[in-house]
PyMOL CGO cylinders between C-alpha atoms (Angstrom):
from pymol import cmd
from pymol.cgo import CYLINDER

trace = [
    CYLINDER, 1.06, 8.47, -33.79, 2.82, 9.31, -30.33, 0.3, 1, 1, 1, 1, 1, 1,
    CYLINDER, 2.82, 9.31, -30.33, 4.15, 6.61, -28.27, 0.3, 1, 1, 1, 1, 1, 1,
    CYLINDER, 4.15, 6.61, -28.27, 1.72, 6.07, -25.08, 0.3, 1, 1, 1, 1, 1, 1,
    CYLINDER, 1.72, 6.07, -25.08, 2.33, 8.51, -22.27, 0.3, 1, 1, 1, 1, 1, 1,
    CYLINDER, 2.33, 8.51, -22.27, 1.98, 5.15, -20.17, 0.3, 1, 1, 1, 1, 1, 1,
    CYLINDER, 1.98, 5.15, -20.17, 4.29, 2.95, -21.75, 0.3, 1, 1, 1, 1, 1, 1,
    CYLINDER, 4.29, 2.95, -21.75, 6.85, 5.88, -21.46, 0.3, 1, 1, 1, 1, 1, 1,
    CYLINDER, 6.85, 5.88, -21.46, 6.00, 5.70, -17.95, 0.3, 1, 1, 1, 1, 1, 1,
    CYLINDER, 6.00, 5.70, -17.95, 6.94, 2.35, -17.58, 0.3, 1, 1, 1, 1, 1, 1,
    CYLINDER, 6.94, 2.35, -17.58, 9.66, 2.05, -19.55, 0.3, 1, 1, 1, 1, 1, 1,
    CYLINDER, 9.66, 2.05, -19.55, 11.07, 4.81, -17.52, 0.3, 1, 1, 1, 1, 1, 1,
    CYLINDER, 11.07, 4.81, -17.52, 10.43, 2.88, -14.11, 0.3, 1, 1, 1, 1, 1, 1,
    CYLINDER, 10.43, 2.88, -14.11, 11.83, -0.12, -15.89, 0.3, 1, 1, 1, 1, 1, 1,
    CYLINDER, 11.83, -0.12, -15.89, 14.99, 1.30, -16.34, 0.3, 1, 1, 1, 1, 1, 1,
    CYLINDER, 14.99, 1.30, -16.34, 15.47, 2.58, -12.37, 0.3, 1, 1, 1, 1, 1, 1,
    CYLINDER, 15.47, 2.58, -12.37, 13.94, -0.38, -10.64, 0.3, 1, 1, 1, 1, 1, 1,
    CYLINDER, 13.94, -0.38, -10.64, 14.53, -3.84, -12.53, 0.3, 1, 1, 1, 1, 1, 1,
    CYLINDER, 14.53, -3.84, -12.53, 17.63, -2.73, -15.14, 0.3, 1, 1, 1, 1, 1, 1,
    CYLINDER, 17.63, -2.73, -15.14, 18.95, -0.67, -12.39, 0.3, 1, 1, 1, 1, 1, 1,
    CYLINDER, 18.95, -0.67, -12.39, 21.17, 1.53, -15.20, 0.3, 1, 1, 1, 1, 1, 1,
    CYLINDER, 21.17, 1.53, -15.20, 21.40, 5.09, -15.21, 0.3, 1, 1, 1, 1, 1, 1,
    CYLINDER, 21.40, 5.09, -15.21, 22.42, 5.06, -18.92, 0.3, 1, 1, 1, 1, 1, 1,
    CYLINDER, 22.42, 5.06, -18.92, 18.78, 4.09, -19.53, 0.3, 1, 1, 1, 1, 1, 1,
    CYLINDER, 18.78, 4.09, -19.53, 16.93, 5.85, -17.08, 0.3, 1, 1, 1, 1, 1, 1,
    CYLINDER, 16.93, 5.85, -17.08, 18.43, 8.78, -18.90, 0.3, 1, 1, 1, 1, 1, 1,
    CYLINDER, 18.43, 8.78, -18.90, 17.44, 7.40, -22.59, 0.3, 1, 1, 1, 1, 1, 1,
    CYLINDER, 17.44, 7.40, -22.59, 13.82, 7.51, -21.14, 0.3, 1, 1, 1, 1, 1, 1,
    CYLINDER, 13.82, 7.51, -21.14, 13.88, 11.39, -20.90, 0.3, 1, 1, 1, 1, 1, 1,
    CYLINDER, 13.88, 11.39, -20.90, 14.18, 14.33, -22.64, 0.3, 1, 1, 1, 1, 1, 1,
    CYLINDER, 14.18, 14.33, -22.64, 17.31, 16.94, -23.04, 0.3, 1, 1, 1, 1, 1, 1,
    CYLINDER, 17.31, 16.94, -23.04, 16.36, 19.23, -19.67, 0.3, 1, 1, 1, 1, 1, 1,
    CYLINDER, 16.36, 19.23, -19.67, 14.49, 16.84, -16.94, 0.3, 1, 1, 1, 1, 1, 1,
    CYLINDER, 14.49, 16.84, -16.94, 13.71, 17.36, -13.41, 0.3, 1, 1, 1, 1, 1, 1,
    CYLINDER, 13.71, 17.36, -13.41, 12.96, 15.34, -10.72, 0.3, 1, 1, 1, 1, 1, 1,
    CYLINDER, 12.96, 15.34, -10.72, 11.35, 16.02, -7.46, 0.3, 1, 1, 1, 1, 1, 1,
    CYLINDER, 11.35, 16.02, -7.46, 11.12, 13.71, -4.77, 0.3, 1, 1, 1, 1, 1, 1,
    CYLINDER, 11.12, 13.71, -4.77, 8.69, 16.49, -2.66, 0.3, 1, 1, 1, 1, 1, 1,
    CYLINDER, 8.69, 16.49, -2.66, 9.07, 15.26, 0.61, 0.3, 1, 1, 1, 1, 1, 1,
    CYLINDER, 9.07, 15.26, 0.61, 13.11, 15.16, 0.77, 0.3, 1, 1, 1, 1, 1, 1,
    CYLINDER, 13.11, 15.16, 0.77, 13.53, 17.30, -1.83, 0.3, 1, 1, 1, 1, 1, 1,
    CYLINDER, 13.53, 17.30, -1.83, 15.79, 15.23, -3.91, 0.3, 1, 1, 1, 1, 1, 1,
    CYLINDER, 15.79, 15.23, -3.91, 16.21, 15.02, -6.90, 0.3, 1, 1, 1, 1, 1, 1,
    CYLINDER, 16.21, 15.02, -6.90, 17.84, 17.21, -10.22, 0.3, 1, 1, 1, 1, 1, 1,
    CYLINDER, 17.84, 17.21, -10.22, 17.20, 19.87, -12.79, 0.3, 1, 1, 1, 1, 1, 1,
    CYLINDER, 17.20, 19.87, -12.79, 18.62, 19.69, -15.83, 0.3, 1, 1, 1, 1, 1, 1,
    CYLINDER, 18.62, 19.69, -15.83, 20.00, 16.56, -17.54, 0.3, 1, 1, 1, 1, 1, 1,
    CYLINDER, 20.00, 16.56, -17.54, 23.38, 16.69, -15.45, 0.3, 1, 1, 1, 1, 1, 1,
    CYLINDER, 23.38, 16.69, -15.45, 21.88, 16.96, -12.44, 0.3, 1, 1, 1, 1, 1, 1,
    CYLINDER, 21.88, 16.96, -12.44, 19.11, 14.42, -13.11, 0.3, 1, 1, 1, 1, 1, 1,
    CYLINDER, 19.11, 14.42, -13.11, 21.66, 11.77, -13.98, 0.3, 1, 1, 1, 1, 1, 1,
    CYLINDER, 21.66, 11.77, -13.98, 23.89, 12.79, -11.19, 0.3, 1, 1, 1, 1, 1, 1,
    CYLINDER, 23.89, 12.79, -11.19, 21.76, 11.97, -8.64, 0.3, 1, 1, 1, 1, 1, 1,
    CYLINDER, 21.76, 11.97, -8.64, 20.13, 8.59, -10.48, 0.3, 1, 1, 1, 1, 1, 1,
    CYLINDER, 20.13, 8.59, -10.48, 23.75, 7.27, -10.46, 0.3, 1, 1, 1, 1, 1, 1,
    CYLINDER, 23.75, 7.27, -10.46, 24.88, 8.96, -7.54, 0.3, 1, 1, 1, 1, 1, 1,
    CYLINDER, 24.88, 8.96, -7.54, 22.06, 8.74, -4.70, 0.3, 1, 1, 1, 1, 1, 1,
    CYLINDER, 22.06, 8.74, -4.70, 18.83, 6.60, -6.56, 0.3, 1, 1, 1, 1, 1, 1,
    CYLINDER, 18.83, 6.60, -6.56, 19.72, 3.96, -9.21, 0.3, 1, 1, 1, 1, 1, 1,
    CYLINDER, 19.72, 3.96, -9.21, 20.74, 0.85, -7.60, 0.3, 1, 1, 1, 1, 1, 1,
    CYLINDER, 20.74, 0.85, -7.60, 20.30, 2.41, -4.74, 0.3, 1, 1, 1, 1, 1, 1,
    CYLINDER, 20.30, 2.41, -4.74, 16.67, -0.18, -3.24, 0.3, 1, 1, 1, 1, 1, 1,
    CYLINDER, 16.67, -0.18, -3.24, 16.69, -2.78, -0.59, 0.3, 1, 1, 1, 1, 1, 1,
    CYLINDER, 16.69, -2.78, -0.59, 16.82, -6.16, -3.13, 0.3, 1, 1, 1, 1, 1, 1,
    CYLINDER, 16.82, -6.16, -3.13, 13.31, -6.91, -1.89, 0.3, 1, 1, 1, 1, 1, 1,
    CYLINDER, 13.31, -6.91, -1.89, 11.92, -3.56, -2.99, 0.3, 1, 1, 1, 1, 1, 1,
    CYLINDER, 11.92, -3.56, -2.99, 8.01, -4.64, -4.66, 0.3, 1, 1, 1, 1, 1, 1,
    CYLINDER, 8.01, -4.64, -4.66, 6.14, -1.83, -6.00, 0.3, 1, 1, 1, 1, 1, 1,
    CYLINDER, 6.14, -1.83, -6.00, 2.49, -2.03, -6.37, 0.3, 1, 1, 1, 1, 1, 1,
    CYLINDER, 2.49, -2.03, -6.37, 0.36, -0.34, -8.85, 0.3, 1, 1, 1, 1, 1, 1,
    CYLINDER, 0.36, -0.34, -8.85, -2.92, 1.23, -7.24, 0.3, 1, 1, 1, 1, 1, 1,
    CYLINDER, -2.92, 1.23, -7.24, -4.07, 3.37, -10.35, 0.3, 1, 1, 1, 1, 1, 1,
    CYLINDER, -4.07, 3.37, -10.35, -3.21, 5.29, -12.98, 0.3, 1, 1, 1, 1, 1, 1,
    CYLINDER, -3.21, 5.29, -12.98, -4.79, 8.32, -14.32, 0.3, 1, 1, 1, 1, 1, 1,
    CYLINDER, -4.79, 8.32, -14.32, -3.11, 9.42, -18.50, 0.3, 1, 1, 1, 1, 1, 1,
    CYLINDER, -3.11, 9.42, -18.50, -3.96, 12.16, -20.03, 0.3, 1, 1, 1, 1, 1, 1,
    CYLINDER, -3.96, 12.16, -20.03, -2.22, 13.41, -23.16, 0.3, 1, 1, 1, 1, 1, 1,
    CYLINDER, -2.22, 13.41, -23.16, 1.15, 14.57, -21.94, 0.3, 1, 1, 1, 1, 1, 1,
    CYLINDER, 1.15, 14.57, -21.94, 1.07, 13.59, -18.33, 0.3, 1, 1, 1, 1, 1, 1,
    CYLINDER, 1.07, 13.59, -18.33, 0.75, 10.01, -16.24, 0.3, 1, 1, 1, 1, 1, 1,
    CYLINDER, 0.75, 10.01, -16.24, -0.28, 10.15, -12.59, 0.3, 1, 1, 1, 1, 1, 1,
    CYLINDER, -0.28, 10.15, -12.59, 0.31, 6.52, -11.05, 0.3, 1, 1, 1, 1, 1, 1,
    CYLINDER, 0.31, 6.52, -11.05, -0.77, 5.83, -7.15, 0.3, 1, 1, 1, 1, 1, 1,
    CYLINDER, -0.77, 5.83, -7.15, 1.61, 3.10, -6.00, 0.3, 1, 1, 1, 1, 1, 1,
    CYLINDER, 1.61, 3.10, -6.00, 2.73, 1.19, -3.24, 0.3, 1, 1, 1, 1, 1, 1,
    CYLINDER, 2.73, 1.19, -3.24, 6.09, 0.29, -2.20, 0.3, 1, 1, 1, 1, 1, 1,
    CYLINDER, 6.09, 0.29, -2.20, 7.30, -2.39, 0.02, 0.3, 1, 1, 1, 1, 1, 1,
    CYLINDER, 7.30, -2.39, 0.02, 10.71, -2.87, 1.14, 0.3, 1, 1, 1, 1, 1, 1,
    CYLINDER, 10.71, -2.87, 1.14, 13.09, -4.33, 3.88, 0.3, 1, 1, 1, 1, 1, 1,
    CYLINDER, 13.09, -4.33, 3.88, 15.36, -1.07, 5.24, 0.3, 1, 1, 1, 1, 1, 1,
    CYLINDER, 15.36, -1.07, 5.24, 18.17, -2.77, 5.11, 0.3, 1, 1, 1, 1, 1, 1,
    CYLINDER, 18.17, -2.77, 5.11, 20.16, -0.28, 2.75, 0.3, 1, 1, 1, 1, 1, 1,
    CYLINDER, 20.16, -0.28, 2.75, 21.12, 2.93, 2.69, 0.3, 1, 1, 1, 1, 1, 1,
    CYLINDER, 21.12, 2.93, 2.69, 18.40, 5.40, 1.17, 0.3, 1, 1, 1, 1, 1, 1,
    CYLINDER, 18.40, 5.40, 1.17, 19.70, 8.83, 0.60, 0.3, 1, 1, 1, 1, 1, 1,
    CYLINDER, 19.70, 8.83, 0.60, 16.40, 9.98, -1.97, 0.3, 1, 1, 1, 1, 1, 1,
    CYLINDER, 16.40, 9.98, -1.97, 14.26, 9.18, 0.69, 0.3, 1, 1, 1, 1, 1, 1,
    CYLINDER, 14.26, 9.18, 0.69, 15.99, 9.25, 3.91, 0.3, 1, 1, 1, 1, 1, 1,
    CYLINDER, 15.99, 9.25, 3.91, 18.99, 10.94, 3.52, 0.3, 1, 1, 1, 1, 1, 1,
    CYLINDER, 18.99, 10.94, 3.52, 21.57, 10.62, 6.49, 0.3, 1, 1, 1, 1, 1, 1,
    CYLINDER, 21.57, 10.62, 6.49, 19.65, 7.79, 8.12, 0.3, 1, 1, 1, 1, 1, 1,
    CYLINDER, 19.65, 7.79, 8.12, 21.41, 4.52, 8.53, 0.3, 1, 1, 1, 1, 1, 1,
    CYLINDER, 21.41, 4.52, 8.53, 19.52, 1.51, 7.36, 0.3, 1, 1, 1, 1, 1, 1,
    CYLINDER, 19.52, 1.51, 7.36, 17.26, 0.10, 10.28, 0.3, 1, 1, 1, 1, 1, 1,
    CYLINDER, 17.26, 0.10, 10.28, 16.25, -3.39, 9.42, 0.3, 1, 1, 1, 1, 1, 1,
    CYLINDER, 16.25, -3.39, 9.42, 12.39, -2.35, 9.52, 0.3, 1, 1, 1, 1, 1, 1,
    CYLINDER, 12.39, -2.35, 9.52, 9.82, -3.51, 6.99, 0.3, 1, 1, 1, 1, 1, 1,
    CYLINDER, 9.82, -3.51, 6.99, 7.95, -0.49, 5.37, 0.3, 1, 1, 1, 1, 1, 1,
    CYLINDER, 7.95, -0.49, 5.37, 5.14, 0.38, 2.91, 0.3, 1, 1, 1, 1, 1, 1,
    CYLINDER, 5.14, 0.38, 2.91, 4.57, 3.09, 1.49, 0.3, 1, 1, 1, 1, 1, 1,
    CYLINDER, 4.57, 3.09, 1.49, 1.71, 4.86, -0.51, 0.3, 1, 1, 1, 1, 1, 1,
    CYLINDER, 1.71, 4.86, -0.51, 3.66, 7.12, -3.16, 0.3, 1, 1, 1, 1, 1, 1,
    CYLINDER, 3.66, 7.12, -3.16, 2.07, 9.17, -6.08, 0.3, 1, 1, 1, 1, 1, 1,
    CYLINDER, 2.07, 9.17, -6.08, 4.17, 9.66, -9.03, 0.3, 1, 1, 1, 1, 1, 1,
    CYLINDER, 4.17, 9.66, -9.03, 2.92, 12.59, -11.49, 0.3, 1, 1, 1, 1, 1, 1,
    CYLINDER, 2.92, 12.59, -11.49, 5.44, 12.18, -14.83, 0.3, 1, 1, 1, 1, 1, 1,
    CYLINDER, 5.44, 12.18, -14.83, 4.88, 15.12, -17.58, 0.3, 1, 1, 1, 1, 1, 1,
    CYLINDER, 4.88, 15.12, -17.58, 5.82, 13.15, -21.19, 0.3, 1, 1, 1, 1, 1, 1,
    CYLINDER, 5.82, 13.15, -21.19, 6.69, 15.42, -24.00, 0.3, 1, 1, 1, 1, 1, 1,
    CYLINDER, 6.69, 15.42, -24.00, 7.68, 13.96, -27.51, 0.3, 1, 1, 1, 1, 1, 1,
    CYLINDER, 7.68, 13.96, -27.51, 7.76, 10.40, -26.29, 0.3, 1, 1, 1, 1, 1, 1,
    CYLINDER, 7.76, 10.40, -26.29, 9.86, 11.29, -22.97, 0.3, 1, 1, 1, 1, 1, 1,
    CYLINDER, 9.86, 11.29, -22.97, 9.85, 12.08, -19.35, 0.3, 1, 1, 1, 1, 1, 1,
    CYLINDER, 9.85, 12.08, -19.35, 10.12, 15.64, -18.63, 0.3, 1, 1, 1, 1, 1, 1,
    CYLINDER, 10.12, 15.64, -18.63, 9.06, 15.98, -15.06, 0.3, 1, 1, 1, 1, 1, 1,
    CYLINDER, 9.06, 15.98, -15.06, 8.69, 13.78, -12.22, 0.3, 1, 1, 1, 1, 1, 1,
    CYLINDER, 8.69, 13.78, -12.22, 7.00, 15.28, -9.35, 0.3, 1, 1, 1, 1, 1, 1,
    CYLINDER, 7.00, 15.28, -9.35, 6.66, 12.57, -6.25, 0.3, 1, 1, 1, 1, 1, 1,
    CYLINDER, 6.66, 12.57, -6.25, 5.21, 12.63, -3.02, 0.3, 1, 1, 1, 1, 1, 1,
    CYLINDER, 5.21, 12.63, -3.02, 4.32, 10.10, -0.32, 0.3, 1, 1, 1, 1, 1, 1,
    CYLINDER, 4.32, 10.10, -0.32, 3.67, 11.06, 3.04, 0.3, 1, 1, 1, 1, 1, 1,
    CYLINDER, 3.67, 11.06, 3.04, 7.66, 11.16, 4.92, 0.3, 1, 1, 1, 1, 1, 1,
    CYLINDER, 7.66, 11.16, 4.92, 5.89, 11.22, 8.39, 0.3, 1, 1, 1, 1, 1, 1,
    CYLINDER, 5.89, 11.22, 8.39, 4.80, 7.14, 7.43, 0.3, 1, 1, 1, 1, 1, 1,
    CYLINDER, 4.80, 7.14, 7.43, 8.20, 6.44, 6.53, 0.3, 1, 1, 1, 1, 1, 1,
    CYLINDER, 8.20, 6.44, 6.53, 9.98, 8.17, 9.90, 0.3, 1, 1, 1, 1, 1, 1,
    CYLINDER, 9.98, 8.17, 9.90, 7.48, 6.04, 11.95, 0.3, 1, 1, 1, 1, 1, 1,
    CYLINDER, 7.48, 6.04, 11.95, 7.65, 2.84, 9.81, 0.3, 1, 1, 1, 1, 1, 1,
    CYLINDER, 7.65, 2.84, 9.81, 11.82, 3.03, 10.01, 0.3, 1, 1, 1, 1, 1, 1,
    CYLINDER, 11.82, 3.03, 10.01, 11.53, 4.22, 13.88, 0.3, 1, 1, 1, 1, 1, 1,
    CYLINDER, 11.53, 4.22, 13.88, 12.30, 7.40, 14.58, 0.3, 1, 1, 1, 1, 1, 1,
    CYLINDER, 12.30, 7.40, 14.58, 8.69, 9.29, 14.95, 0.3, 1, 1, 1, 1, 1, 1,
    CYLINDER, 8.69, 9.29, 14.95, 6.61, 8.13, 17.81, 0.3, 1, 1, 1, 1, 1, 1,
    CYLINDER, 6.61, 8.13, 17.81, 2.78, 8.21, 16.57, 0.3, 1, 1, 1, 1, 1, 1,
    CYLINDER, 2.78, 8.21, 16.57, 1.69, 7.96, 20.07, 0.3, 1, 1, 1, 1, 1, 1,
    CYLINDER, 1.69, 7.96, 20.07, 3.05, 11.39, 20.44, 0.3, 1, 1, 1, 1, 1, 1,
    CYLINDER, 3.05, 11.39, 20.44, 1.72, 12.62, 17.05, 0.3, 1, 1, 1, 1, 1, 1,
    CYLINDER, 1.72, 12.62, 17.05, -1.21, 12.57, 14.72, 0.3, 1, 1, 1, 1, 1, 1,
    CYLINDER, -1.21, 12.57, 14.72, 0.84, 10.41, 12.17, 0.3, 1, 1, 1, 1, 1, 1,
    CYLINDER, 0.84, 10.41, 12.17, 0.37, 6.72, 10.94, 0.3, 1, 1, 1, 1, 1, 1,
    CYLINDER, 0.37, 6.72, 10.94, 2.97, 4.35, 9.79, 0.3, 1, 1, 1, 1, 1, 1,
    CYLINDER, 2.97, 4.35, 9.79, 1.92, 1.63, 7.30, 0.3, 1, 1, 1, 1, 1, 1,
    CYLINDER, 1.92, 1.63, 7.30, -2.27, 1.46, 8.33, 0.3, 1, 1, 1, 1, 1, 1,
    CYLINDER, -2.27, 1.46, 8.33, -1.99, 4.18, 5.63, 0.3, 1, 1, 1, 1, 1, 1,
    CYLINDER, -1.99, 4.18, 5.63, -1.18, 1.04, 2.87, 0.3, 1, 1, 1, 1, 1, 1,
    CYLINDER, -1.18, 1.04, 2.87, -3.80, -0.92, 5.02, 0.3, 1, 1, 1, 1, 1, 1,
    CYLINDER, -3.80, -0.92, 5.02, -6.71, 1.75, 4.52, 0.3, 1, 1, 1, 1, 1, 1,
    CYLINDER, -6.71, 1.75, 4.52, -5.72, 2.20, 1.12, 0.3, 1, 1, 1, 1, 1, 1,
    CYLINDER, -5.72, 2.20, 1.12, -5.85, -1.22, 0.17, 0.3, 1, 1, 1, 1, 1, 1,
    CYLINDER, -5.85, -1.22, 0.17, -9.08, -2.15, 2.33, 0.3, 1, 1, 1, 1, 1, 1,
    CYLINDER, -9.08, -2.15, 2.33, -11.08, 1.26, 2.26, 0.3, 1, 1, 1, 1, 1, 1,
    CYLINDER, -11.08, 1.26, 2.26, -13.54, -0.73, 5.13, 0.3, 1, 1, 1, 1, 1, 1,
    CYLINDER, -13.54, -0.73, 5.13, -11.01, -0.29, 7.96, 0.3, 1, 1, 1, 1, 1, 1,
    CYLINDER, -11.01, -0.29, 7.96, -12.06, 2.26, 9.88, 0.3, 1, 1, 1, 1, 1, 1,
    CYLINDER, -12.06, 2.26, 9.88, -11.33, 6.07, 9.44, 0.3, 1, 1, 1, 1, 1, 1,
    CYLINDER, -11.33, 6.07, 9.44, -10.88, 9.01, 11.98, 0.3, 1, 1, 1, 1, 1, 1,
    CYLINDER, -10.88, 9.01, 11.98, -8.87, 6.81, 14.24, 0.3, 1, 1, 1, 1, 1, 1,
    CYLINDER, -8.87, 6.81, 14.24, -6.03, 9.69, 14.88, 0.3, 1, 1, 1, 1, 1, 1,
    CYLINDER, -6.03, 9.69, 14.88, -9.47, 12.08, 15.76, 0.3, 1, 1, 1, 1, 1, 1,
    CYLINDER, -9.47, 12.08, 15.76, -10.81, 9.16, 18.12, 0.3, 1, 1, 1, 1, 1, 1,
    CYLINDER, -10.81, 9.16, 18.12, -7.49, 8.99, 19.74, 0.3, 1, 1, 1, 1, 1, 1,
    CYLINDER, -7.49, 8.99, 19.74, -6.82, 12.73, 20.17, 0.3, 1, 1, 1, 1, 1, 1,
    CYLINDER, -6.82, 12.73, 20.17, -10.17, 12.76, 21.66, 0.3, 1, 1, 1, 1, 1, 1,
    CYLINDER, -10.17, 12.76, 21.66, -9.94, 10.36, 24.58, 0.3, 1, 1, 1, 1, 1, 1,
    CYLINDER, -9.94, 10.36, 24.58, -6.96, 11.89, 25.43, 0.3, 1, 1, 1, 1, 1, 1,
    CYLINDER, -6.96, 11.89, 25.43, -8.98, 15.21, 26.29, 0.3, 1, 1, 1, 1, 1, 1,
    CYLINDER, -8.98, 15.21, 26.29, -11.02, 13.32, 27.99, 0.3, 1, 1, 1, 1, 1, 1,
]
cmd.load_cgo(trace, "trace")
C-alpha cells in the first residue's frame, strides 16, 4: 500500500523545521523535485537547485520562535494542501521570504497555503503561497494606511471568522466621503 500523502508531507516539514537537516529534507523528495515560493519566486528546480536553495537560504534560516499551526488539510491521491499560520519574530535574515531585508525584530503572523505533490511516496513539488503585502506590513516596510492591504489581521480573521469583513472597503468609502 502507498504511503499516506499526509505522512509524507509531515516528514518533509519535520526535516525542514524540527531536524533542520538538508539531507533529511532531500531524502523525502523525488530525484527531480521543484520548490516555488510564489510571492518571492524563491526555491529551485531539479535536485541540485533545490538542495542548494535549502542549504543556502532555507533550512536553518528561521527564527527560533517559529511556530506553525495547521488550519486545514486536504489530502488527495497525489497531493496534500495545507492551510497554515506561521508566527515568528523577524530576528534573523530570511532570504526565502524577505530577500535582502535585514531583521526588523517585529512579530509576524502569516497565513500560508502549501500545495505539495507526492509521487511514489516522495515530495515531487511544493507550491507555497502567502500574502507578501501582509508580510511587508508586519515588518514595517509597507504602510497599510496608504494602500488596501492588511497585516496580521488576516490571521486574526482566519482564526475568528466572526470578526468584521469588508474593512478595507469601508475605509476606502470613508476616504471618498
